[in-house]
C-alpha positions in Angstrom: -36.4 22.1 -36.9 -37.8 19.3 -34.7 -39.2 17.4 -37.7 -35.9 17.7 -39.6 -33.9 16.4 -36.6 -36.5 13.7 -35.9 -36.0 12.3 -39.4 -32.3 11.6 -38.7 -31.6 8.1 -37.6 -29.4 8.9 -34.6 -28.8 5.3 -33.6 -27.1 4.5 -36.9 -25.4 7.9 -37.2 -23.8 7.8 -33.7 -23.2 4.0 -33.6 -19.6 2.9 -32.7 -18.5 6.5 -32.2 -16.6 8.1 -29.3 -18.2 10.8 -27.2 -16.2 13.5 -28.9 -17.2 12.2 -32.3 -20.8 12.1 -31.3 -20.7 15.6 -30.0 -19.1 16.9 -33.2 -21.7 15.2 -35.3 -24.6 16.5 -33.2 -23.1 20.0 -33.1 -22.6 20.0 -36.9 -26.2 18.8 -37.5 -27.6 21.5 -35.1 -25.5 24.2 -36.8 -26.8 23.0 -40.2 -30.4 23.1 -39.0 -30.0 26.6 -37.5 -28.5 27.9 -40.8 -31.3 26.3 -42.7 -34.3 27.3 -40.6 -33.5 30.4 -38.5 -33.8 33.6 -40.5 -31.1 36.2 -40.1 -32.2 39.6 -38.9 -31.7 42.2 -41.6 -29.7 45.2 -40.5 -31.6 48.4 -40.9 -29.7 50.9 -43.0 -29.1 54.0 -41.0 -29.3 57.1 -43.1 -26.9 59.9 -42.4 -28.6 63.1 -41.5 -28.0 65.4 -44.5 -28.0 68.5 -42.4 -25.2 67.4 -40.1 -21.8 69.0 -40.8 -18.5 67.3 -40.1 -18.0 69.5 -37.1 -21.4 68.5 -35.7 -20.6 64.8 -36.2 -17.2 65.3 -34.5 -18.9 67.0 -31.5 -21.5 64.2 -31.2 -18.8 61.6 -31.1 -16.9 63.5 -28.5 -20.1 63.8 -26.4 -20.7 60.1 -26.7 -17.1 59.4 -25.6 -17.5 61.7 -22.6 -20.7 59.9 -21.6 -18.9 56.6 -21.6 -16.1 58.1 -19.6 -18.6 59.5 -17.0 -20.5 56.2 -16.8 -17.2 54.3 -16.3 -15.9 56.6 -13.5 -19.0 58.2 -12.1 -17.1 61.3 -11.0 -18.7 64.8 -10.9 -15.8 66.3 -12.9 -16.5 63.9 -15.8 -20.2 64.7 -15.6 -19.5 68.4 -15.9 -17.2 67.7 -18.9 -20.0 65.6 -20.5 -22.6 68.3 -19.9 -20.3 70.9 -21.6 -19.8 68.5 -24.5 -23.6 67.9 -24.7 -24.3 71.7 -24.8 -21.6 72.2 -27.5 -23.0 69.3 -29.6 -26.6 70.5 -29.3 -25.6 74.0 -30.4 -23.5 72.7 -33.3 -26.4 70.5 -34.5 -28.8 73.5 -34.3 -26.4 75.7 -36.3 -25.7 73.0 -38.8 -29.4 72.4 -39.4 -30.0 76.2 -39.7 -27.3 76.7 -42.2 -28.5 73.6 -44.2 -32.0 75.0 -44.4 -30.7 78.5 -45.3 -28.6 77.0 -48.1 -31.7 75.1 -49.4 -33.8 78.3 -49.3 -31.0 80.4 -51.0 -30.7 77.9 -53.9 -34.4 77.6 -54.5 -34.2 79.3 -57.9 -31.5 76.9 -59.1 -32.6 73.7 -57.3 -36.3 74.0 -56.4 -36.7 70.2 -56.5 -34.5 69.5 -53.5 -36.0 72.4 -51.6 -39.5 71.1 -52.0 -38.4 67.5 -51.3 -36.9 68.7 -48.0 -40.1 70.6 -47.1 -42.2 67.5 -47.9 -39.9 65.3 -45.8 -40.8 67.5 -42.8 -44.5 67.1 -43.2 -46.3 64.9 -40.7 -49.1 63.9 -43.0 -48.3 62.4 -46.4 -50.6 63.1 -49.4 -52.4 60.0 -50.5 -54.3 59.3 -53.7 -57.6 57.5 -53.7 -60.0 55.9 -53.4 -61.3 56.7 -56.9 -64.6 56.3 -58.7 -64.3 54.2 -61.9 -66.0 54.8 -65.2 -68.7 52.3 -64.3 -69.4 54.1 -60.9 -67.6 51.6 -58.7 -65.2 52.7 -56.0 -61.6 51.6 -56.7 -59.2 51.1 -53.8 -56.5 48.8 -55.2 -53.3 50.6 -56.2 -52.8 49.0 -59.6 -56.4 49.6 -60.6 -56.3 53.2 -59.4 -53.1 53.7 -61.5 -54.8 52.2 -64.6 -57.9 54.4 -64.1 -55.7 57.6 -63.7 -53.7 56.6 -66.8 -57.0 56.2 -68.9 -58.2 59.6 -67.7 -55.0 61.5 -68.4 -54.5 59.8 -71.8 -58.1 60.8 -72.7 -57.5 64.4 -71.6 -54.1 64.9 -73.2 -54.7 63.8 -76.8 -53.2 65.4 -79.8 -55.7 67.3 -81.9 -55.5 68.1 -85.6 -54.4 71.7 -85.6 -55.0 72.2 -89.3 -58.7 72.1 -88.6 -58.5 75.0 -86.1 -56.4 77.2 -88.5 -58.8 76.9 -91.5 -61.8 78.4 -89.6 
């Protein structure tokens, strides 16, 4: 930014201008430089918790509203209302999660993929592949080379054989 602004000939740019015009020119140049060089922070996408029911979300919002009310007033009565809302929200979240998990377990025969995806999401340790030993005996740690090596291995194992030879004997 400094280099960019240093390259501008300020004497000629601001020559014979009023203070207001100079300020507007300087401000527009600084805005231009900020837009050009300062990266914008990307907003993280918040994922909605799948197990939360509409009732649980409503109680969470009510609890948050009661917390703001208590923080604003500081009264004991508002604090007791907040605590009651907190207990109700916690209980509703617990019930919502329990019913979601029961529904997943009940539908395992029809939708086993989503059940096992949910179970895997709860694991602390993720399963990783590699490092692998190549055909030449070297250890492979790079992702693309490991994928190529696995592809070669599986394509060599799963080949179509001529069944007519097996039936003749």
